[in-house]
C-alpha positions in Angstrom: 125.5 118.4 28.8 128.8 118.9 27.5 131.4 115.7 27.2 134.6 115.4 25.1 137.1 112.7 25.2 140.5 112.5 23.7 142.9 109.8 22.7 144.5 111.3 20.4 148.0 112.7 20.8 148.6 116.7 21.2 149.4 119.0 18.6 152.1 118.8 16.0 155.4 117.2 17.5 152.9 117.4 20.7 155.2 118.8 23.6 153.1 120.1 26.4 152.6 124.0 26.3 152.7 126.5 28.5 150.5 126.9 31.5 148.5 123.6 30.6 147.4 124.7 26.9 148.5 122.4 24.2 151.3 123.9 22.0 154.0 123.5 19.2 157.4 122.6 20.2 156.3 123.9 23.5 154.2 127.2 22.5 150.7 127.9 23.1 148.9 126.9 20.3 145.9 124.6 18.9 145.5 120.9 19.1 144.0 118.8 16.6 140.7 117.8 18.6 138.9 115.2 20.5 138.1 112.3 19.3 134.6 112.2 21.0 132.1 114.9 21.1 129.0 114.8 22.7 126.0 117.9 22.6 123.2 116.9 24.6 120.8 118.7 27.5 120.3 122.2 27.6 123.4 123.6 26.1 122.8 126.5 24.0 124.3 127.7 20.7 127.0 130.1 22.5 128.1 127.0 24.5 128.7 124.7 21.2 130.5 127.2 19.2 133.2 127.8 22.2 133.3 123.9 22.9 133.4 123.4 18.8 136.5 125.9 19.4 138.4 124.8 22.0 137.7 120.5 21.2 136.8 120.0 17.7 139.3 119.1 14.8 140.9 117.0 12.3 141.2 114.1 15.2 137.6 113.8 16.0 135.5 110.8 14.8 132.6 110.7 16.3 129.8 113.6 17.0 126.9 113.0 19.1 123.8 115.7 18.9 121.3 114.0 21.0 118.4 115.3 22.9 119.2 118.8 23.1 116.8 121.3 24.1 118.2 124.9 23.4 120.3 124.1 20.5 118.8 125.9 17.5 121.9 126.1 15.0 125.5 124.4 15.2 128.3 124.8 12.7 131.7 122.7 12.8 133.6 123.8 10.0 136.7 121.8 12.0 135.4 118.8 11.3 136.5 117.1 7.6 136.2 113.2 8.5 133.6 111.0 10.7 133.6 107.4 11.5 129.7 108.1 13.0 128.0 111.0 13.4 124.4 110.7 15.2 122.1 113.9 15.2 119.1 112.4 17.2 115.8 114.0 19.3 116.6 117.6 19.2 113.9 119.6 20.3 115.0 123.1 18.6 117.4 122.4 16.5 117.1 123.8 13.0 120.0 123.7 11.3 122.8 121.7 10.9 126.2 122.5 9.4 129.4 120.5 8.9 130.6 122.4 5.8 133.7 120.8 5.5 133.0 117.1 6.4 134.3 115.2 3.4 134.3 111.5 4.9 131.6 109.2 7.0 133.1 105.6 7.3 130.6 104.2 9.3 126.9 105.3 10.4 125.2 108.7 10.0 121.5 108.9 11.5 119.8 112.0 11.9 116.7 111.4 12.9 113.6 112.6 15.1 114.6 116.2 15.2 111.2 117.9 14.8 112.4 121.5 14.2 114.9 120.7 11.6 115.1 122.9 8.4 118.3 122.2 7.0 121.7 119.8 6.8 124.4 121.4 5.2 126.8 118.5 4.1 128.1 120.9 1.0 131.7 119.3 0.7 130.3 115.0 1.8 132.3 113.0 -1.0 131.8 109.4 0.5 129.7 107.9 3.2 131.0 104.5 3.9 128.3 102.8 6.0 124.5 103.6 6.4 123.2 106.9 6.0 120.1 107.7 7.6 117.6 110.6 8.0 114.6 109.7 9.2 111.4 111.4 11.0 112.6 115.2 10.3 109.4 116.7 9.7 110.0 120.5 9.1 113.4 119.5 7.0 113.3 121.2 3.6 117.0 121.5 2.6 119.6 118.6 2.5 122.7 119.8 0.6 125.2 117.3 -0.1 125.4 117.6 -3.9 129.5 116.7 -4.0 128.5 112.9 -2.9 129.7 110.4 -4.9 130.3 107.3 -3.1 127.6 105.9 -0.7 127.3 102.4 1.1 123.4 102.8 1.3 121.2 105.8 2.1 117.6 105.8 3.8 115.2 109.3 3.7 112.0 108.6 4.8 109.6 110.5 7.0 110.4 113.9 5.7 107.3 115.7 4.7 108.4 118.9 3.7 111.1 117.9 1.3 111.0 118.6 -2.5 113.8 117.9 -4.3 116.8 115.2 -3.6 119.8 115.8 -5.5 122.0 112.9 -5.9 123.6 113.9 -9.4 126.9 112.7 -8.5 126.1 108.9 -7.1 127.0 106.1 -9.6 126.9 102.9 -7.2 124.9 102.7 -3.6 124.0 99.5 -2.0 120.9 100.6 -1.2 118.6 103.6 -1.9 115.1 104.5 0.3 113.1 107.2 -0.1 110.1 106.5 1.9 107.1 109.1 2.8 108.1 112.2 1.7 104.8 113.6 0.6 106.4 116.8 -1.0 108.9 115.3 -2.8 108.7 116.4 -6.6 112.1 115.6 -8.1 115.2 112.8 -8.1 117.8 113.9 -9.8 120.1 110.4 -10.0 121.4 110.9 -13.5 124.8 109.6 -12.9 123.3 106.1 -11.0 124.3 103.4 -12.8 124.0 100.4 -10.1 121.6 99.8 -7.1 121.3 96.7 -4.9 118.1 97.8 -3.9 116.2 100.7 -4.5 112.9 101.3 -2.7 110.5 104.1 -3.6 107.3 104.4 -1.5 104.2 106.5 -0.2 105.6 109.8 -2.1 102.3 111.5 -2.6 103.6 114.3 -5.3 106.9 112.3 -7.2 105.3 112.2 -11.0 108.5 110.7 -12.4 111.3 108.3 -11.6 114.1 108.3 -14.5 117.3 106.7 -13.9 118.8 107.2 -17.1 121.6 105.5 -16.6 120.6 102.7 -13.9 122.0 99.4 -16.0 122.0 96.6 -13.3 119.9 96.6 -9.7 119.0 93.4 -7.7 115.7 94.6 -6.4 113.3 97.4 -7.1 110.3 98.5 -5.1 108.0 101.2 -6.5 104.8 101.5 -4.7 102.2 103.3 -3.4 103.3 106.6 -5.2 99.6 108.4 -5.8 101.2 111.1 -8.1 103.8 108.9 -10.1 103.0 109.2 -13.7 106.1 107.8 -15.3 108.9 105.4 -14.2 111.9 105.6 -16.7 114.8 102.8 -16.2 115.9 102.9 -20.0 119.4 101.2 -19.6 118.3 98.9 -17.0 119.7 95.7 -18.1 119.7 92.7 -15.7 119.9 91.9 -12.1 123.5 91.7 -10.5 123.3 88.3 -9.8 122.6 87.2 -13.8 124.6 85.4 -15.3 125.0 85.9 -19.1 125.7 82.2 -19.6 122.5 81.0 -18.8 119.0 81.2 -18.5 116.9 82.4 -15.4 118.9 81.4 -12.4 116.4 79.8 -9.7 118.7 81.1 -6.8 118.5 84.7 -8.3 115.9 86.4 -5.9 116.0 89.8 -7.8 112.9 91.6 -8.5 111.1 94.6 -10.2 107.6 95.2 -8.3 105.7 98.5 -9.5 102.7 98.1 -7.3 99.4 100.6 -6.5 100.9 103.6 -8.5 97.3 105.2 -8.9 98.6 107.9 -11.6 101.2 105.6 -13.4 100.5 105.4 -17.0 104.0 104.7 -18.8 106.9 102.1 -17.3 109.9 101.9 -19.6 112.3 98.8 -19.4 113.0 98.8 -22.9 116.4 97.7 -22.3 116.2 94.7 -19.8 117.2 91.7 -21.0 117.3 89.7 -17.9 116.2 89.7 -14.5 114.1 87.9 -11.3 110.5 88.5 -10.4 108.7 91.6 -12.0 105.5 92.2 -10.6 103.3 95.0 -11.8 100.0 95.2 -9.9 97.1 97.6 -9.2 98.4 100.5 -11.3 94.9 101.8 -12.4 95.9 104.4 -15.6 99.0 102.0 -16.6 98.5 101.8 -20.6 102.2 101.7 -21.6 104.5 99.2 -20.7 107.9 98.3 -22.9 109.2 95.3 -22.1 110.0 93.7 -25.6 113.9 93.3 -25.1 113.0 90.8 -21.9 114.7 87.0 -22.7 114.5 85.4 -19.3 112.9 86.4 -16.2 111.6 84.7 -12.5 108.0 85.0 -12.3 106.0 87.5 -14.1 103.3 88.8 -11.7 100.8 91.2 -14.2 97.0 91.9 -12.4 94.8 94.4 -11.5 96.3 97.1 -14.4 92.6 97.9 -15.9 93.7 99.8 -18.9 96.5 97.9 -20.4 95.4 96.4 -23.9 98.5 94.0 -24.6 101.3 92.3 -22.6 104.1 91.0 -25.3 107.3 89.4 -24.4 108.3 88.7 -28.0 112.0 88.0 -27.5 111.4 85.7 -24.1 112.6 82.3 -24.2 112.3 81.0 -20.4 110.6 82.5 -17.4 109.9 81.4 -13.9 106.0 81.5 -14.2 103.6 84.0 -14.6 100.3 85.0 -12.8 98.0 87.4 -15.1 94.9 88.0 -13.3 91.9 90.6 -13.2 92.9 93.3 -16.2 89.9 94.3 -17.1 91.0 95.8 -20.7 93.3 92.8 -21.9 92.6 91.4 -24.8 96.1 89.5 -25.9 99.0 87.9 -24.1 102.3 87.0 -26.3 105.0 84.8 -24.9 105.4 83.3 -28.3 109.1 82.4 -28.3 108.8 81.3 -24.3 110.2 77.4 -24.4 110.6 76.9 -20.5 108.3 78.2 -17.5 110.1 76.7 -14.3 106.5 77.2 -12.5 102.8 77.7 -13.1 101.6 79.8 -15.6 98.1 81.1 -14.3 95.6 83.2 -16.2 92.3 84.1 -14.8 89.3 87.0 -14.7 90.2 88.7 -17.4 87.5 89.7 -18.8 88.0 91.0 -22.0 91.1 88.4 -22.9 90.5 86.6 -26.7 93.9 84.9 -26.8 96.7 83.3 -25.0 100.2 82.5 -27.0 102.8 80.3 -26.0 103.2 78.6 -29.0 106.5 77.7 -28.6 106.9 76.7 -24.7 108.0 73.0 -24.0 107.8 72.8 -20.4 105.6 73.7 -17.6 105.4 73.2 -13.7 101.4 73.9 -14.0 98.7 75.6 -16.2 95.2 77.3 -15.3 93.3 79.0 -17.0 90.2 80.4 -15.3 87.2 83.3 -15.4 88.2 84.4 -19.0 84.8 85.5 -20.4 86.0 86.5 -23.6 88.7 84.2 -24.4 88.7 82.0 -28.1 92.1 81.0 -28.7 94.8 79.2 -26.4 98.1 78.1 -28.1 100.1 75.7 -26.4 100.9 73.8 -29.5 104.8 72.6 -28.6 104.3 71.4 -24.9 105.5 68.3 -23.9 105.7 68.1 -20.1 103.9 69.9 -17.6 105.2 69.0 -14.2 101.8 70.9 -12.1 98.6 70.8 -12.6 96.3 71.6 -15.7 93.4 73.3 -15.3 90.8 74.9 -17.8 87.4 76.4 -16.0 84.7 78.7 -16.9 86.2 80.7 -20.0 82.5 80.5 -21.4 83.5 81.4 -25.3 86.3 78.7 -25.4 85.5 76.3 -28.0 88.8 74.1 -28.1 91.2 72.8 -25.8 94.5 71.2 -27.6 97.4 70.3 -26.7 98.8 68.6 -29.3 102.5 67.1 -28.2 101.6 66.8 -24.2 102.7 63.4 -23.0 102.7 64.1 -19.0 101.0 66.3 -16.5 102.0 65.3 -13.0 99.1 66.8 -10.9 95.7 67.7 -10.8 93.7 67.9 -14.2 90.4 69.7 -14.3 88.7 70.8 -17.7 85.4 72.7 -16.4 82.9 74.8 -16.6 83.1 75.9 -20.4 80.2 76.7 -22.1 81.1 76.4 -25.6 83.6 74.0 -25.3 83.1 72.0 -28.5 86.6 69.7 -28.7 89.1 68.5 -25.8 92.4 66.9 -27.5 95.5 65.5 -26.2 96.6 63.1 -28.7 99.7 62.3 -27.2 99.2 62.8 -23.5 100.2 58.9 -21.9 100.7 59.8 -17.8 98.9 62.0 -15.7 99.5 62.5 -11.9 102.0 62.2 -9.6 100.1 64.1 -6.7 98.3 62.1 -4.1 95.6 64.0 -3.2 94.5 65.6 -6.5 91.8 64.5 -9.0 91.1 64.5 -12.7 87.7 66.0 -13.2 85.9 66.9 -16.5 82.6 68.4 -15.5 80.2 70.8 -16.5 81.0 71.5 -20.3 77.9 71.1 -22.2 78.8 71.1 -25.7 81.6 68.4 -26.0 80.7 65.6 -27.9 83.4 62.8 -27.7 86.1 62.5 -25.3 89.0 60.2 -26.0 92.5 60.3 -25.0 94.0 57.5 -27.2 97.3 57.6 -25.7 96.9 57.9 -22.0 98.2 54.9 -20.2 98.1 55.8 -16.3 96.0 58.5 -13.8 98.1 58.6 -11.3 95.7 61.0 -9.0 92.9 60.4 -6.0 90.5 59.6 -8.4 88.1 60.1 -11.8 85.2 62.1 -12.4 83.3 63.2 -15.5 79.9 64.6 -15.2 77.5 67.0 -16.3 78.7 67.2 -19.9 75.0 66.9 -21.2 76.3 66.9 -24.8 78.9 64.1 -24.3 78.0 60.8 -26.5 81.2 58.6 -25.8 83.8 58.2 -24.0 87.0 56.4 -24.6 90.3 55.9 -22.9 91.6 52.2 -25.1 95.2 52.7 -23.5 94.4 53.7 -20.0 95.5 50.2 -17.7 96.1 52.1 -14.3 93.9 54.5 -11.9 94.1 55.8 -8.6 97.6 55.8 -6.2 97.0 55.0 -2.2 94.1 57.9 -1.2 91.1 56.2 -1.0 88.7 57.9 -3.9 86.2 57.4 -6.7 85.8 57.0 -10.3 82.5 58.8 -11.2 81.0 58.8 -14.4 77.5 60.5 -13.8 75.1 62.8 -15.4 76.0 62.8 -19.1 72.9 62.5 -20.3 73.6 61.2 -23.9 76.7 59.1 -23.4 75.4 55.6 -25.1 79.5 54.1 -24.6 82.0 54.1 -22.1 85.0 52.0 -22.8 88.1 51.5 -20.7 89.2 47.8 -22.5 93.0 48.3 -21.2 92.3 49.4 -17.7 93.7 46.7 -15.3 94.3 48.2 -11.9 92.0 50.8 -10.0 94.0 52.0 -6.5 92.6 52.5 -3.6 89.4 53.1 -5.8 86.7 52.0 -3.4 83.7 53.1 -5.9 83.2 52.9 -9.6 79.9 54.8 -10.1 78.6 54.8 -13.8 75.2 56.4 -14.0 74.0 57.5 -17.8 70.6 57.9 -18.8 71.5 56.4 -22.4 74.5 54.1 -21.6 74.5 51.2 -24.0 77.7 49.7 -23.5 80.5 49.6 -21.0 84.2 47.9 -21.6 86.2 47.0 -18.6 87.4 44.2 -20.0 91.0 44.0 -18.6 89.8 45.0 -15.3 90.2 42.3 -12.4 90.1 43.5 -8.9 87.5 46.4 -7.7 86.1 46.5 -4.4 82.2 48.1 -5.6 81.2 48.6 -8.6 77.7 50.3 -9.6 76.1 50.6 -13.0 72.8 52.7 -13.8 71.0 53.2 -17.0 67.4 54.1 -18.3 67.8 52.4 -21.2 68.9 48.5 -22.1 72.5 47.7 -21.7 73.5 45.7 -24.6 77.2 45.4 -23.7 78.8 44.8 -20.1 82.2 43.5 -20.4 83.8 42.4 -17.3 85.2 39.6 -18.7 88.6 39.6 -16.6 86.9 40.3 -13.2 88.5 38.4 -10.6 88.3 40.2 -7.3 85.6 42.2 -6.0 83.2 42.8 -3.1 80.2 44.2 -4.8 78.9 44.3 -7.9 75.2 46.4 -8.4 74.2 46.1 -11.9 70.4 47.6 -11.0 70.3 49.6 -13.9 66.4 50.8 -14.4 67.2 49.9 -18.0 67.7 46.4 -17.3 71.2 44.5 -18.5 70.4 42.2 -21.9 69.9 38.8 -21.5 73.2 38.2 -23.0 74.8 40.7 -20.9 73.7 38.9 -17.9 74.5 35.7 -19.2 78.4 37.2 -19.6 78.9 38.4 -16.3 77.5 35.2 -14.7 79.3 32.6 -16.6 82.9 35.0 -15.9 81.8 34.8 -12.1 81.3 31.5 -11.8 83.9 30.3 -13.6 86.2 32.2 -11.3 89.2 30.1 -9.6 89.4 29.4 -6.7 85.4 30.2 -6.2 84.2 33.4 -5.4 82.5 33.6 -1.9 80.6 36.2 0.2 79.9 38.6 -2.6 77.3 40.8 -3.1 75.4 41.2 -6.6 72.5 42.4 -7.6 71.4 42.8 -11.6 67.7 43.7 -13.0 67.0 42.1 -16.6 66.1 38.5 -17.6 68.0 35.9 -17.3 68.7 32.7 -19.2 68.1 29.1 -17.3 71.7 28.5 -17.6 72.5 31.9 -15.9 70.0 31.2 -13.3 71.7 27.4 -12.7 74.9 29.4 -12.4 73.6 31.8 -9.9 72.5 29.0 -7.3 75.9 27.6 -7.4 77.5 31.1 -6.2 74.7 31.0 -4.0 75.6 27.9 -2.9 79.2 29.1 -2.3 77.7 32.1 0.1 77.4 34.5 -2.1 74.4 37.0 -1.9 72.8 37.3 -5.4 69.9 39.0 -6.3 67.9 39.2 -9.7 64.8 41.1 -10.5 63.2 41.2 -13.9 
């Protein structure tokens, strides 16, 4: 089928010619072609040549070659400019040549031509719309070496293409090279700016070298199994970066280098300011140059088993870091980072020995877990943490010290650290702003003393200190409130050597339904400012010589049936306080184990008279 349309004028000085043939000044001649040409169906090469001679010309703006069955080659030297070019679904087309085409203004779409081998656009200088070459399974040659201006270029599913020459292109909005199984080289020697680069699933590509690329919005280099080197030595910043500020959270730029199994070297030596940087699952990566980075978005570095050191010596701000499952990583250096606007996480790095964030002033969460050889962490300048703080299962970490941390606004957990002997938060005044989070210190068998000298409030769901087998004392001298509007518990249990527990300033336990103290060696307990609670349970296997509840006013139940018993003086003080509460308490349940004095027994009868249930046993 042949279709032609013309809305253009006749030839020069277009006056009708002789015998119906267009002409010049009334004589026979050739016009400038039809605007819209379609080649389709069973058109042959000969018919296409004849049609092109009659109808193609400089007025031709749309060329469609679609679903032909007999066409094997087409050459249209008459066409110099197009708005749209579509070459789609041609069963036997082997060669496409537009040798004089210089410009394409909207769309070039060359797709699903299963026998197409050669695309010749030798003089194409500019493409100002989308340009796609997709699913041409035997295509081996693309000739557009003169191309210097292109809005966007997609080349996908062209398995026999071995090389791509983009040597004259300086700026491009997007470039996608995907599923080009035999591609071995890309020449983009002049490329300076690109919004979005995607290079994926190219099995034999060994090197990506863009020596002049200086700015980009997004770079995605993923699943290229033969890729060994990524060299972007001039890349300095995302094209959204504002040089007058640190990383802007509105900047969605990203560099992703993921699952390139042969990749050994990444050179980002000039990169100073960018968005997110994701380097993951590159099993042979050994060399990474990111030393120039000053500010970045989120740093994600995981499952790169041969990298030994991650260093960002000049970085001052980032949008969080996630460092995980790097089997040979021994050290992480962010020594000049002062601000992290999202969480910092380090997990499952089995030989990591040190983490240096020595200048970090503020963060949005810190999680350090499952690092088997970790012995040192440095957060010595951190003052504010706006997220959770979690330190868990670091079996060689002996000291956790945050000497300047003042606030931490979400869950707080230190757990399962086998040799941890010191926990130090001398300036921490406030923890919590998350309703369903908790304050937990658990399963640290060598910690001897636990004190938070400046902590005034824990606005989390609950507090648990348990199974710290060497712990002897617990002290929160300034803590005034625990809990929020979520029902939870305060539990201190199974710290087998704890003798002293002190909360002398604790006044309020918001929505804490149970205060459960169960310790084998407990001798003294101080809740001297606590006025209101629901249920208090105290258990110890030794004699309790001091239990200070001197401010208690409202409660539902006191269970003081400690197996080691309460001393007589402790019982006297508690009963004296209870019988002197005004107005008199009623309908409370009180149980005590120990020897009461005669006066205490009289006061107990008074409590019973006021409709309280009081049991005492020796």
